[in-house]
N, C-alpha and C positions, 0 to 999 in steps of 0.2 A: 577627500572624505571617505573613510572606510564604511562600506554599506553591508558588510557581512555581520550577521547576527552573532551575538556572544555564544549562543548555543551551537551554531554551525561552526564557529571558529574553535571551539573547545571540546567538541565531541567527535569521536570517530564513528562514521556511519558504515554499517556492514554493506558489503556488495552481495547482491543476489543474482544468480544466473538467470539468463533469459529463459522464458518458457519455451522448451524445445519439443513439446508434444501437445496434442489436443487435450484440453481440460473441459470438463462440463460443470457449469455453475448456473445458479438461478439468476444472478445479477452481476453485471460488470459495471463498476463505478469508474468513470473516467475522470482522473484528477485526484491526486493524493494530498491535497492541501487539507486544511482544517475541516472544511465542509465535506470533502470526499471521504476522509478517514472517519469522520463522525458518522456519515451515512453508512459506510461499510460496516462499522462497528455495530450500529443499531440494527442493521439488517441481519448481521450474524447473530446478534442476541435474540432476534425474532425467529431464528432457525434457518435462514437462507444460506446457501453456499455462495460466497461472494469472492470475486476477483477485483482488485483495485489496480488500475493502470495509471501510470504517470509518464510524462514525456521524458523525464530524466531519471530520477531515483524514485522507485516505488517501494515504500516500506511494507507494503502489505499485499499478499496474495493468499487467500485462504478459501477452502481447506485443502485444496489439492496440492499446493506448492508452499513449502515453508517460506518465511515465517508466518505465523498466524497471530491473531490478536490474543 
């Protein structure tokens, strides 16, 4: 049984370099799943500088390192 989602199987995900310098943020959200991304997005909308970290692929680190929301 194939357990890969259609979205994962049909879309190319960008690769982002590891953060190789110190960054200063207000909040670090650990976990880039639906809850983590939503939390990071809402915090950013409220004016916080947010970094979102994930164990494998992290789609978001903002505002110091692209890409951003």
